[in-house]
N, C-alpha and C positions, 0 to 999 in steps of 0.2 A: 783533196777533201768528201768526205760525203756526204750529199745532199740536203737540207732545211724540209722538213715535214710538220707543217703548220692550221689544224682543222680548226673551222671556223667557231665552233662550240667552245673549245680552247681559251678562247681569246678574248678580256672580259669588254665589255660596253665601256663604247667613253661619248659621256654627253655633249652633243657639240652647245658654247655656248650662248644660242641663239633659242635655245630647247627647241626645234623643228629635227630631230634626232639622233642617232650613237654613229660611234663610229669603230670601228675593231681595225689596229693595228693588226695586219700578221706580218710586215716586214718591213723596220725601217735600216735604211743600213748605210753608213756604220751608224750604229746607234747613236742619239744625244740629238742635240738642236738640228747639226754641220752633215744631214741623212742625202744620203745624194738620187736614193731610189727610198722609195715608199708603195707599199702595197695594205690595202684595205677595200673593208668591206663595209658603207655605210646603209644604216637603218633611215630613212626622208618619212619620218609621219608628220611636215606641215612645208607648204607652201611657208620659203622663203628664202633667203641669200649664201651664195657660196662663200668661205673664206677665198679671199686672195692670197695667192702664192709666187710670189711677184721674182722671175727668172727659174718658172718649175712651167715644165710641160706637163699637163695631163690629159689621160686616157677615164673613159666611162661608159661603162654599158653597166642596163639592169638585167638583175639576173631573176627576181622576182617583184608581181605586181602586176601595175596593167600599166606603169610607164610614166614618163615625166617627160615633160615643155624644160627646156633648159633654154631661159633666155641671154645671148652670151653676145653684149656689144648691140642690143636691136634689134639682131637675129633670132628666132627663133629656131629650134632643135627639135622635132620630135622624136622619141625615141621607144621601144617597147621591144618585150625579152624579144629575141633574135638576131638582134637588128646590130651593124655591125658596131665597135668601138667607136662614139669619138675621141676624135683630137682638142685640145685648145688647149691656149695660152693659158695661164692660170695666175695670171697679172690684170686678168680683161675681169671685168663686172658679168657677174652671172647669177640667174636667180631661177630660182629649179618652182614648176608649177607640178604639182599628182594631178595625173590627167583621171586617176581613179582611184583613190585609195593611199593609205603607206605602199613603199618601192623597196624594194634590196637590190641594192649598185654597187657594183666596182672598179675600183679607183687604181689606175697606176700614176704617180705621179715620178719624175726627175729634172731634176738639178740642171744637165747636163741633155746634149741635140743627142739622132742620133736614135732612140727607143724606138718599141712597138707593143700594142696589143694584135693581137687575131685572134679571129675561131678557130677552135683548134678542131680538127675535121677526122670524127672517130677512123682510126686504122689506119691513117696518113701519112706520112712522116714529116717534119717539119724543121729545115734545117735557119739556125739564126743569122741575121744578116752580117752579124760580125761578129766576133771575138767579144767574151764578156760574158756576166752575170745574166741570168735567164732560169722559165722557171713555167709552171702551167696550173695554172685556177681550176680547179675540175667541179664541173655541174653534178655532174655522175661521179659513184667507183665505178673503178678501171685497174688497169696495168699501163705502166711508163714504163715504152723501154729508152732508157740514157746511153749513148753510143755501146760501147760496150760491158756498162756494166752493168751488173743482175734486173732485169724485170721487177719494178715499185708500185706495190701498193699501192691505189692512192685510193683514200673518203672523198664520199661526193662534199663539196663547201670547204675546201681545200688546199691548201699550196705548198707545190711540192720546187723548193727554187737552188737551184745549182751557182754558186759563186760564180762557175767559168763553164760554157758552157760545149758541154757536150755536143756530139752531133753524131747521125739526125736525132730528133728524140721524136718517138712515135708513145701516144697516148690510143691504148683499147677500153673501151665502155666494157663494164662487165656484163650488162644487159642491151638487146635493144635498145637506141635512145630514142624516145619521141623528138629533138628536138634536136639544140646546141647541149655539147659536151664539155666545152670548158673553154680557156682561155691561153692562150700560146701570151710572153710574157716575153721584152728582150728592154736587158737598161745598158747605157755606154760600156768598155771597161774602167770602171775608176781608176786614179792614180795612187795607192800607194802612200 
């Protein structure tokens, strides 16, 4: 099956119920309320609570802006662009405080344990730890080599998603990057 390629600018923004920002859902699989994997980009415009997702593992990382402090069960986690993604339980009370203005953030949510989000390194191969769906969210334009498939051109701020993990995956930036080039995302295999 061909991978999916979704550019952030092609996805409509959905306002939050609390008015604190908007979300763009890049991937919801399977579609509907019983999703198992959700990848989204959120624009946080104001301090406020995150929605709770019981039974969901979450990963969060800052794409743009000065960063955010997440208070999760009274523990404060300061995240700025370039930090490793934060992994936490979606059922836990979480409050965001903007450090200095709005941020744009990448989210991975899974209903099953066994996934990951990690920073991609320019030109270095990444092998998913288990067979299953996986992908790349790019911070810069470049090319992704996925197993034996032909190289795939990926624009900046796009999600390249594979329903079955090819191995290995390598992302090479189109220009010498000044920082992070993207993030590898992996989900556990989904039941048929």
